[in-house]
C-alpha atoms as a printed R data frame, in Angstrom:
    type eleno elety resid chain resno       x       y      z
1   ATOM     1    CA   MET     A     1 141.198 142.318 75.089
2   ATOM     2    CA   LYS     A     2 138.751 142.733 72.110
3   ATOM     3    CA   THR     A     3 135.601 141.101 72.076
4   ATOM     4    CA   VAL     A     4 134.547 139.254 68.469
5   ATOM     5    CA   THR     A     5 131.344 138.290 66.847
6   ATOM     6    CA   LEU     A     6 130.584 134.773 65.831
7   ATOM     7    CA   GLY     A     7 129.404 135.455 62.365
8   ATOM     8    CA   SER     A     8 125.422 135.266 61.944
9   ATOM     9    CA   THR     A     9 125.114 133.817 65.126
10  ATOM    10    CA   GLY     A    10 125.362 137.498 66.963
11  ATOM    11    CA   ILE     A    11 127.222 135.567 69.949
12  ATOM    12    CA   THR     A    12 129.951 138.589 71.075
13  ATOM    13    CA   VAL     A    13 132.626 137.629 73.746
14  ATOM    14    CA   PRO     A    14 135.883 138.454 74.767
15  ATOM    15    CA   GLN     A    15 138.302 136.491 72.340
16  ATOM    16    CA   ASN     A    16 139.502 134.018 74.936
17  ATOM    17    CA   GLY     A    17 137.420 130.480 75.119
18  ATOM    18    CA   PHE     A    18 137.689 127.699 77.790
19  ATOM    19    CA   GLY     A    19 138.634 124.075 75.858
20  ATOM    20    CA   ALA     A    20 136.884 122.031 78.256
21  ATOM    21    CA   LEU     A    21 138.298 118.428 76.869
22  ATOM    22    CA   PRO     A    22 141.068 118.522 79.420
23  ATOM    23    CA   ILE     A    23 138.615 119.075 82.550
24  ATOM    24    CA   GLN     A    24 137.624 115.187 81.943
25  ATOM    25    CA   ARG     A    25 140.922 114.007 83.377
26  ATOM    26    CA   ILE     A    26 140.444 116.071 87.065
27  ATOM    27    CA   ASP     A    27 137.828 115.603 90.091
28  ATOM    28    CA   LYS     A    28 134.749 117.155 90.059
29  ATOM    29    CA   GLU     A    29 135.464 120.071 92.593
30  ATOM    30    CA   ALA     A    30 139.036 120.933 90.811
31  ATOM    31    CA   ALA     A    31 137.126 121.298 87.372
32  ATOM    32    CA   ALA     A    32 134.381 123.382 88.863
33  ATOM    33    CA   HIS     A    33 137.090 125.556 90.500
34  ATOM    34    CA   LEU     A    34 138.738 126.000 87.079
35  ATOM    35    CA   LEU     A    35 135.188 126.768 85.266
36  ATOM    36    CA   ARG     A    36 134.300 129.262 87.985
37  ATOM    37    CA   LYS     A    37 137.474 131.069 87.986
38  ATOM    38    CA   ALA     A    38 137.612 131.280 84.344
39  ATOM    39    CA   TYR     A    39 134.400 133.137 83.839
40  ATOM    40    CA   ASP     A    40 135.013 135.462 87.219
41  ATOM    41    CA   GLY     A    41 137.905 136.446 85.251
42  ATOM    42    CA   GLY     A    42 135.808 137.469 82.150
43  ATOM    43    CA   MET     A    43 135.702 134.018 80.233
44  ATOM    44    CA   ARG     A    44 132.279 133.706 78.622
45  ATOM    45    CA   PHE     A    45 132.963 131.318 75.740
46  ATOM    46    CA   PHE     A    46 133.191 127.432 76.889
47  ATOM    47    CA   ASP     A    47 133.277 124.393 74.690
48  ATOM    48    CA   THR     A    48 132.846 120.827 75.428
49  ATOM    49    CA   ALA     A    49 131.297 117.968 74.205
50  ATOM    50    CA   ASN     A    50 129.185 114.656 74.664
51  ATOM    51    CA   ALA     A    51 132.101 112.601 74.044
52  ATOM    52    CA   TYR     A    52 133.981 114.438 76.651
53  ATOM    53    CA   SER     A    53 133.069 111.709 79.329
54  ATOM    54    CA   ASP     A    54 132.019 114.245 82.469
55  ATOM    55    CA   SER     A    55 133.091 117.081 80.963
56  ATOM    56    CA   GLU     A    56 129.752 118.613 80.283
57  ATOM    57    CA   GLU     A    57 128.322 117.309 83.781
58  ATOM    58    CA   LYS     A    58 131.406 118.918 85.372
59  ATOM    59    CA   MET     A    59 130.257 122.370 83.547
60  ATOM    60    CA   GLY     A    60 126.952 122.251 84.535
61  ATOM    61    CA   TYR     A    61 127.903 121.807 88.289
62  ATOM    62    CA   ALA     A    62 129.939 124.854 88.025
63  ATOM    63    CA   LEU     A    63 128.174 127.033 85.510
64  ATOM    64    CA   ALA     A    64 124.312 126.411 86.037
65  ATOM    65    CA   ASP     A    65 123.743 129.477 88.145
66  ATOM    66    CA   VAL     A    66 125.394 131.860 85.562
67  ATOM    67    CA   ARG     A    67 124.055 130.174 82.312
68  ATOM    68    CA   GLN     A    68 122.100 133.338 81.485
69  ATOM    69    CA   ASP     A    69 125.532 135.261 81.170
70  ATOM    70    CA   ILE     A    70 128.044 132.485 79.177
71  ATOM    71    CA   PHE     A    71 127.830 131.106 75.870
72  ATOM    72    CA   LEU     A    72 127.861 126.826 75.965
73  ATOM    73    CA   ALA     A    73 128.794 125.097 72.642
74  ATOM    74    CA   THR     A    74 128.791 121.273 72.828
75  ATOM    75    CA   LYS     A    75 129.055 118.482 69.806
76  ATOM    76    CA   THR     A    76 127.712 115.130 68.688
77  ATOM    77    CA   GLY     A    77 129.635 112.972 67.159
78  ATOM    78    CA   ALA     A    78 126.243 110.256 66.169
79  ATOM    79    CA   THR     A    79 125.764 109.228 63.220
80  ATOM    80    CA   THR     A    80 122.055 108.932 63.596
81  ATOM    81    CA   PRO     A    81 119.345 111.390 63.959
82  ATOM    82    CA   ALA     A    82 117.923 108.802 66.696
83  ATOM    83    CA   GLY     A    83 121.634 108.890 68.230
84  ATOM    84    CA   MET     A    84 121.948 113.351 67.806
85  ATOM    85    CA   ARG     A    85 118.872 113.162 69.918
86  ATOM    86    CA   GLU     A    86 119.954 110.919 72.705
87  ATOM    87    CA   HIS     A    87 123.084 113.091 72.865
88  ATOM    88    CA   ILE     A    88 121.564 116.321 73.040
89  ATOM    89    CA   GLU     A    89 118.786 115.269 76.024
90  ATOM    90    CA   ASN     A    90 122.405 113.799 77.258
91  ATOM    91    CA   SER     A    91 124.227 117.076 77.485
92  ATOM    92    CA   LEU     A    92 120.878 119.191 78.190
93  ATOM    93    CA   ARG     A    93 120.692 117.287 81.609
94  ATOM    94    CA   MET     A    94 124.462 116.936 82.147
95  ATOM    95    CA   LEU     A    95 124.656 121.359 81.311
96  ATOM    96    CA   LYS     A    96 121.800 121.632 84.034
97  ATOM    97    CA   THR     A    97 120.349 123.851 80.810
98  ATOM    98    CA   ASP     A    98 116.999 123.896 78.446
99  ATOM    99    CA   TYR     A    99 119.395 124.639 75.383
100 ATOM   100    CA   VAL     A   100 122.907 124.973 74.455
101 ATOM   101    CA   ASP     A   101 124.022 128.065 72.358
102 ATOM   102    CA   ILE     A   102 125.630 125.693 69.497
103 ATOM   103    CA   LEU     A   103 125.601 122.250 68.366
104 ATOM   104    CA   GLN     A   104 128.096 121.046 66.318
105 ATOM   105    CA   PHE     A   105 128.819 117.767 64.463
106 ATOM   106    CA   HIS     A   106 131.624 116.455 66.076
107 ATOM   107    CA   CYS     A   107 134.471 115.801 63.740
108 ATOM   108    CA   ALA     A   108 132.378 115.478 60.923
109 ATOM   109    CA   PRO     A   109 133.378 113.037 58.195
110 ATOM   110    CA   VAL     A   110 131.087 114.376 55.769
111 ATOM   111    CA   CYS     A   111 129.620 117.821 55.112
112 ATOM   112    CA   TYR     A   112 125.734 116.965 56.450
113 ATOM   113    CA   LYS     A   113 123.293 118.576 54.172
114 ATOM   114    CA   PRO     A   114 119.500 118.351 53.542
115 ATOM   115    CA   ASP     A   115 118.177 115.806 51.620
116 ATOM   116    CA   ASP     A   116 121.160 113.851 51.658
117 ATOM   117    CA   GLY     A   117 119.533 110.700 52.971
118 ATOM   118    CA   THR     A   118 121.122 111.016 56.409
119 ATOM   119    CA   GLY     A   119 118.187 112.982 58.182
120 ATOM   120    CA   MET     A   120 121.390 114.646 60.175
121 ATOM   121    CA   TYR     A   121 120.985 118.144 58.828
122 ATOM   122    CA   GLU     A   122 117.262 117.688 59.337
123 ATOM   123    CA   CYS     A   123 117.427 116.900 62.990
124 ATOM   124    CA   MET     A   124 119.572 119.747 63.606
125 ATOM   125    CA   GLU     A   125 117.013 121.914 61.911
126 ATOM   126    CA   ALA     A   126 114.134 120.268 64.146
127 ATOM   127    CA   LEU     A   127 115.955 120.629 67.626
128 ATOM   128    CA   LYS     A   128 116.812 124.259 66.714
129 ATOM   129    CA   GLN     A   129 113.020 124.421 65.854
130 ATOM   130    CA   GLU     A   130 112.470 123.186 69.330
131 ATOM   131    CA   GLY     A   131 114.741 125.905 71.228
132 ATOM   132    CA   LYS     A   132 116.798 122.701 72.232
133 ATOM   133    CA   ILE     A   133 119.795 124.059 70.550
134 ATOM   134    CA   ARG     A   134 120.197 127.997 69.199
135 ATOM   135    CA   HIS     A   135 122.915 127.574 66.460
136 ATOM   136    CA   ILE     A   136 123.964 124.791 63.871
137 ATOM   137    CA   ALA     A   137 127.319 124.185 63.482
138 ATOM   138    CA   ILE     A   138 130.456 121.602 62.510
139 ATOM   139    CA   THR     A   139 133.629 120.556 63.312
140 ATOM   140    CA   ALA     A   140 136.143 119.447 60.963
141 ATOM   141    CA   HIS     A   141 139.953 117.950 60.873
142 ATOM   142    CA   LYS     A   142 139.478 117.323 56.959
143 ATOM   143    CA   ILE     A   143 140.203 120.653 55.426
144 ATOM   144    CA   ASP     A   144 137.727 119.041 52.329
145 ATOM   145    CA   VAL     A   145 134.963 119.129 54.525
146 ATOM   146    CA   ALA     A   146 135.381 122.222 56.463
147 ATOM   147    CA   ILE     A   147 135.753 124.360 52.780
148 ATOM   148    CA   GLU     A   148 132.635 122.079 51.777
149 ATOM   149    CA   ALA     A   149 130.806 123.484 55.155
150 ATOM   150    CA   ILE     A   150 131.586 127.310 54.654
151 ATOM   151    CA   GLU     A   151 130.411 127.406 50.942
152 ATOM   152    CA   SER     A   152 127.053 125.442 52.073
153 ATOM   153    CA   GLY     A   153 125.474 128.576 53.549
154 ATOM   154    CA   LEU     A   154 124.208 125.535 55.735
155 ATOM   155    CA   TYR     A   155 126.344 126.015 59.015
156 ATOM   156    CA   GLU     A   156 126.936 129.250 61.412
157 ATOM   157    CA   THR     A   157 130.093 128.258 62.868
158 ATOM   158    CA   LEU     A   158 133.213 126.371 61.829
159 ATOM   159    CA   GLN     A   159 135.388 124.578 64.378
160 ATOM   160    CA   TYR     A   160 138.905 123.997 63.139
161 ATOM   161    CA   PRO     A   161 142.413 123.726 64.193
162 ATOM   162    CA   ILE     A   162 144.301 126.732 64.080
163 ATOM   163    CA   SER     A   163 147.291 127.858 65.274
164 ATOM   164    CA   TYR     A   164 150.515 129.685 63.940
165 ATOM   165    CA   LEU     A   165 151.998 126.431 62.415
166 ATOM   166    CA   SER     A   166 149.107 126.190 60.111
167 ATOM   167    CA   THR     A   167 149.392 126.272 56.420
168 ATOM   168    CA   PRO     A   168 148.311 129.340 54.153
169 ATOM   169    CA   LYS     A   169 145.266 126.883 52.874
170 ATOM   170    CA   GLU     A   170 144.512 126.074 56.951
171 ATOM   171    CA   LEU     A   171 144.758 129.918 57.285
172 ATOM   172    CA   ALA     A   172 142.484 131.312 54.419
173 ATOM   173    CA   LEU     A   173 139.188 129.272 56.415
174 ATOM   174    CA   ILE     A   174 139.439 132.304 58.696
175 ATOM   175    CA   ASP     A   175 138.762 134.948 55.854
176 ATOM   176    CA   MET     A   176 136.303 132.359 54.006
177 ATOM   177    CA   CYS     A   177 134.391 132.384 57.575
178 ATOM   178    CA   VAL     A   178 134.071 136.293 57.230
179 ATOM   179    CA   THR     A   179 132.864 136.251 53.739
180 ATOM   180    CA   HIS     A   180 130.191 133.541 54.719
181 ATOM   181    CA   ASN     A   181 129.077 135.572 58.075
182 ATOM   182    CA   MET     A   182 129.760 132.670 59.580
183 ATOM   183    CA   GLY     A   183 131.910 132.204 62.930
184 ATOM   184    CA   PHE     A   184 135.487 130.414 63.360
185 ATOM   185    CA   ILE     A   185 136.168 128.693 66.620
186 ATOM   186    CA   GLY     A   186 139.752 127.666 66.758
187 ATOM   187    CA   MET     A   187 140.929 124.493 68.779
188 ATOM   188    CA   LYS     A   188 144.692 123.147 69.116
189 ATOM   189    CA   GLY     A   189 146.155 126.769 69.062
190 ATOM   190    CA   LEU     A   190 148.535 125.146 70.914
191 ATOM   191    CA   ALA     A   191 149.348 122.252 68.200
192 ATOM   192    CA   GLY     A   192 148.406 119.591 70.702
193 ATOM   193    CA   GLY     A   193 150.992 120.717 73.124
194 ATOM   194    CA   LEU     A   194 153.977 121.568 71.151
195 ATOM   195    CA   LEU     A   195 153.857 125.206 71.136
196 ATOM   196    CA   THR     A   196 155.732 126.626 74.367
197 ATOM   197    CA   ARG     A   197 154.504 130.357 74.557
198 ATOM   198    CA   SER     A   198 151.142 131.510 75.293
199 ATOM   199    CA   ASP     A   199 151.647 134.651 74.495
200 ATOM   200    CA   ALA     A   200 152.870 133.869 70.896
201 ATOM   201    CA   ALA     A   201 149.774 131.820 70.739
202 ATOM   202    CA   MET     A   202 147.489 135.080 71.777
203 ATOM   203    CA   ALA     A   203 149.086 137.189 69.574
204 ATOM   204    CA   PHE     A   204 148.766 135.026 67.004
205 ATOM   205    CA   ALA     A   205 144.726 134.878 67.365
206 ATOM   206    CA   THR     A   206 144.387 138.726 67.830
207 ATOM   207    CA   GLN     A   207 145.416 139.186 64.045
208 ATOM   208    CA   PHE     A   208 142.123 137.594 63.200
209 ATOM   209    CA   ASP     A   209 138.419 139.043 63.775
210 ATOM   210    CA   ASN     A   210 135.279 136.756 63.478
211 ATOM   211    CA   PHE     A   211 137.799 134.180 65.237
212 ATOM   212    CA   VAL     A   212 137.567 132.831 69.296
213 ATOM   213    CA   PRO     A   213 140.313 130.451 70.180
214 ATOM   214    CA   ILE     A   214 139.583 127.569 72.597
215 ATOM   215    CA   TRP     A   215 142.175 127.041 74.725
216 ATOM   216    CA   GLY     A   216 142.531 123.040 76.571
217 ATOM   217    CA   ILE     A   217 142.704 123.678 80.218
218 ATOM   218    CA   GLN     A   218 143.687 121.590 83.046
219 ATOM   219    CA   ARG     A   219 145.714 123.491 85.170
220 ATOM   220    CA   GLU     A   220 145.361 126.515 87.501
221 ATOM   221    CA   ALA     A   221 148.825 127.657 86.436
222 ATOM   222    CA   GLU     A   222 147.262 127.485 82.228
223 ATOM   223    CA   LEU     A   223 144.428 129.427 83.462
224 ATOM   224    CA   ASP     A   224 146.467 132.216 85.117
225 ATOM   225    CA   GLU     A   225 148.356 132.409 81.627
226 ATOM   226    CA   TRP     A   226 145.065 133.228 79.344
227 ATOM   227    CA   LEU     A   227 143.280 135.115 82.137
228 ATOM   228    CA   SER     A   228 146.019 137.947 82.352
229 ATOM   229    CA   TYR     A   229 145.400 138.491 79.002
230 ATOM   230    CA   MET     A   230 142.405 139.788 79.208
231 ATOM   231    CA   ASP     A   231 143.757 143.157 80.727
232 ATOM   232    CA   ASN     A   232 147.515 142.679 79.148
233 ATOM   233    CA   THR     A   233 146.298 141.370 75.960
234 ATOM   234    CA   PRO     A   234 150.004 140.107 73.768
235 ATOM   235    CA   VAL     A   235 149.965 141.748 70.574
236 ATOM   236    CA   MET     A   236 152.435 140.755 67.479
237 ATOM   237    CA   THR     A   237 156.057 142.311 68.192
238 ATOM   238    CA   ASP     A   238 158.811 141.700 65.968
239 ATOM   239    CA   GLU     A   239 160.199 139.778 68.641
240 ATOM   240    CA   ILE     A   240 157.446 137.402 68.776
241 ATOM   241    CA   LYS     A   241 157.304 137.021 64.806
242 ATOM   242    CA   ALA     A   242 161.125 135.957 64.961
243 ATOM   243    CA   PHE     A   243 160.259 133.529 67.504
244 ATOM   244    CA   ILE     A   244 157.041 132.026 65.402
245 ATOM   245    CA   GLU     A   245 159.033 131.858 62.652
246 ATOM   246    CA   ALA     A   246 162.069 129.648 64.654
247 ATOM   247    CA   ASP     A   247 159.139 127.488 65.349
248 ATOM   248    CA   LYS     A   248 157.253 126.544 61.889
249 ATOM   249    CA   ALA     A   249 161.087 125.972 60.649
250 ATOM   250    CA   GLN     A   250 161.536 123.706 63.206
251 ATOM   251    CA   LEU     A   251 158.045 122.343 63.184
252 ATOM   252    CA   GLY     A   252 156.131 123.048 60.279
253 ATOM   253    CA   GLY     A   253 154.926 120.445 57.614
254 ATOM   254    CA   ASP     A   254 154.305 116.678 58.977
255 ATOM   255    CA   PHE     A   255 154.005 116.480 62.624
256 ATOM   256    CA   CYS     A   256 151.547 114.307 64.682
257 ATOM   257    CA   ARG     A   257 148.706 117.132 66.098
258 ATOM   258    CA   SER     A   258 147.849 114.359 68.844
259 ATOM   259    CA   CYS     A   259 144.561 114.826 68.058
260 ATOM   260    CA   GLY     A   260 144.068 110.606 68.846
261 ATOM   261    CA   TYR     A   261 141.472 109.795 65.453
262 ATOM   262    CA   CYS     A   262 144.106 107.060 64.600
263 ATOM   263    CA   MET     A   263 143.149 105.312 67.787
264 ATOM   264    CA   PRO     A   264 143.204 102.532 68.821
265 ATOM   265    CA   CYS     A   265 145.785 100.974 67.292
266 ATOM   266    CA   PRO     A   266 145.541  96.739 67.047
267 ATOM   267    CA   GLN     A   267 149.378  96.625 68.484
268 ATOM   268    CA   GLY     A   268 148.882  98.896 71.487
269 ATOM   269    CA   ILE     A   269 150.853 101.463 70.249
270 ATOM   270    CA   GLN     A   270 150.185 105.023 71.550
271 ATOM   271    CA   ILE     A   271 150.147 106.849 68.184
272 ATOM   272    CA   PHE     A   272 149.205 110.376 69.328
273 ATOM   273    CA   GLN     A   273 152.155 110.446 71.805
274 ATOM   274    CA   CYS     A   274 154.775 107.896 69.951
275 ATOM   275    CA   ALA     A   275 154.445 109.794 66.917
276 ATOM   276    CA   ARG     A   276 155.778 112.879 67.753
277 ATOM   277    CA   MET     A   277 158.149 112.026 70.491
278 ATOM   278    CA   SER     A   278 160.776 113.714 69.010
279 ATOM   279    CA   GLN     A   279 159.523 117.259 69.385
280 ATOM   280    CA   MET     A   280 157.912 116.750 72.913
281 ATOM   281    CA   ILE     A   281 161.297 115.249 74.235
282 ATOM   282    CA   ARG     A   282 162.734 118.409 72.640
283 ATOM   283    CA   ARG     A   283 159.788 121.257 74.085
284 ATOM   284    CA   ALA     A   284 158.529 119.875 76.893
285 ATOM   285    CA   PRO     A   285 161.850 117.937 78.525
286 ATOM   286    CA   SER     A   286 161.052 116.309 81.251
287 ATOM   287    CA   ALA     A   287 162.878 112.904 82.313
288 ATOM   288    CA   ALA     A   288 159.630 111.029 82.286
289 ATOM   289    CA   TRP     A   289 159.959 110.522 78.504
290 ATOM   290    CA   THR     A   290 162.814 108.120 78.889
291 ATOM   291    CA   THR     A   291 161.355 106.555 81.842
292 ATOM   292    CA   ALA     A   292 161.095 101.855 81.293
293 ATOM   293    CA   TYR     A   293 157.462 102.981 81.215
294 ATOM   294    CA   TRP     A   294 157.972 105.156 77.461
295 ATOM   295    CA   GLN     A   295 161.262 103.213 76.581
296 ATOM   296    CA   LYS     A   296 158.921 100.203 76.613
297 ATOM   297    CA   GLU     A   297 155.626 102.169 74.943
298 ATOM   298    CA   MET     A   298 158.031 103.384 72.182
299 ATOM   299    CA   ALA     A   299 159.603  99.661 71.826
300 ATOM   300    CA   ARG     A   300 155.734  98.433 70.370
301 ATOM   301    CA   ILE     A   301 156.703 100.417 67.082
302 ATOM   302    CA   ASP     A   302 158.981  97.447 66.267
303 ATOM   303    CA   ASP     A   303 155.710  95.499 66.174
304 ATOM   304    CA   CYS     A   304 154.090  97.841 63.713
305 ATOM   305    CA   LEU     A   305 152.029  95.749 61.762
306 ATOM   306    CA   HIS     A   306 151.741  98.301 58.424
307 ATOM   307    CA   CYS     A   307 148.201  97.772 58.464
308 ATOM   308    CA   GLY     A   308 147.442 101.304 57.632
309 ATOM   309    CA   LYS     A   309 145.049 101.897 59.763
310 ATOM   310    CA   CYS     A   310 146.032 104.751 61.535
311 ATOM   311    CA   ALA     A   311 147.013 106.451 58.358
312 ATOM   312    CA   ALA     A   312 143.637 105.894 56.660
313 ATOM   313    CA   LYS     A   313 141.837 107.796 59.830
314 ATOM   314    CA   CYS     A   314 144.424 110.608 60.041
315 ATOM   315    CA   PRO     A   315 142.655 114.046 59.375
316 ATOM   316    CA   TYR     A   316 145.709 115.474 58.013
317 ATOM   317    CA   GLU     A   317 146.684 112.404 55.940
318 ATOM   318    CA   LEU     A   318 149.819 111.820 57.343
319 ATOM   319    CA   ASN     A   319 152.039 108.905 57.277
320 ATOM   320    CA   THR     A   320 151.838 107.537 60.253
321 ATOM   321    CA   PRO     A   321 153.808 104.446 60.063
322 ATOM   322    CA   GLU     A   322 156.877 106.622 58.540
323 ATOM   323    CA   LEU     A   323 156.434 109.268 61.611
324 ATOM   324    CA   LEU     A   324 156.357 106.552 64.159
325 ATOM   325    CA   ARG     A   325 159.325 104.590 62.457
326 ATOM   326    CA   LYS     A   326 161.302 107.930 62.645
327 ATOM   327    CA   ASN     A   327 160.495 108.834 65.985
328 ATOM   328    CA   LEU     A   328 161.692 105.386 67.228
329 ATOM   329    CA   GLU     A   329 164.941 105.884 65.440
330 ATOM   330    CA   ASP     A   330 165.378 109.517 66.956
331 ATOM   331    CA   TYR     A   331 164.235 107.934 70.538
332 ATOM   332    CA   ARG     A   332 166.698 105.294 70.415
333 ATOM   333    CA   ASN     A   333 169.665 107.586 69.526
334 ATOM   334    CA   ILE     A   334 169.016 109.914 72.180
335 ATOM   335    CA   LEU     A   335 168.841 107.057 74.725
336 ATOM   336    CA   GLU     A   336 171.959 106.068 73.381
337 ATOM   337    CA   GLY     A   337 173.979 109.216 73.269
338 ATOM   338    CA   LYS     A   338 174.103 109.330 69.892
339 ATOM   339    CA   THR     A   339 171.596 112.375 69.616
340 ATOM   340    CA   LYS     A   340 171.346 115.414 71.568
341 ATOM   341    CA   VAL     A   341 168.270 117.244 72.659
């Protein structure tokens, strides 16, 4: 596997990063086992966030003794400088370190800049001067914010959702980062679980330089797949290209990425699952999708208020109520045998 350097940061790592959001769902020892196995297998870039409940604590527990050999990226969703300082102090304590390599504004609603009146960017600069962070960065789900961040020259890395389903405009962000000597960290490389072939996702990622994909890992079998690519990295073949094109034809366009930023719903609808049930029931077949539990959850869509709150918060500007309606209609047709999966 090739190594890549994240722009001006100088951070050079194998092109195979560990996304630590999912480890908040498993117990401490199981998480530590995965993290340590990832390290032993050659992974060196680990991404987490203050918002991921105990993810940072588990990472510190597992990796504190090899801190000098790894790169840690975390995030703050604070909206005030005081809140940001509280976040970073909490992160450092949980991670058992005195600095993080990259601190990112988490799902930034705007591109923070000096003298914008918020004090947010100035706080980042102060934390860097104090040695608590090494590099100032940003994560975004809105492409306009991502473009502005790149063009500003203020940030050293951008984290953005990228997969082989991404639009040409989204993929252009990677080249823009190269032009501005900025590292690119790719999240949601499996499109929130819709993509089923890790080798295709890996082959897609390796086409780019200056780009580190972070894979959300919760199970050992998932980790084993990614680690197997350290020595036998998939490359883009005609067969994989054909598979990707078929996936793009089926899934490209308006689909829910399951980011969850639309939540909570005032009617209790699990939007991040219900708005993509049609894809999940076909691409990850399981009897669980048709249990009484999920039938009840999907039925909540009938109570949608069409208040527009979910659509207003969607980073991808999807018509979420319409997606929910279509998924419920398809789901009921499947249950009634009118549509086959």
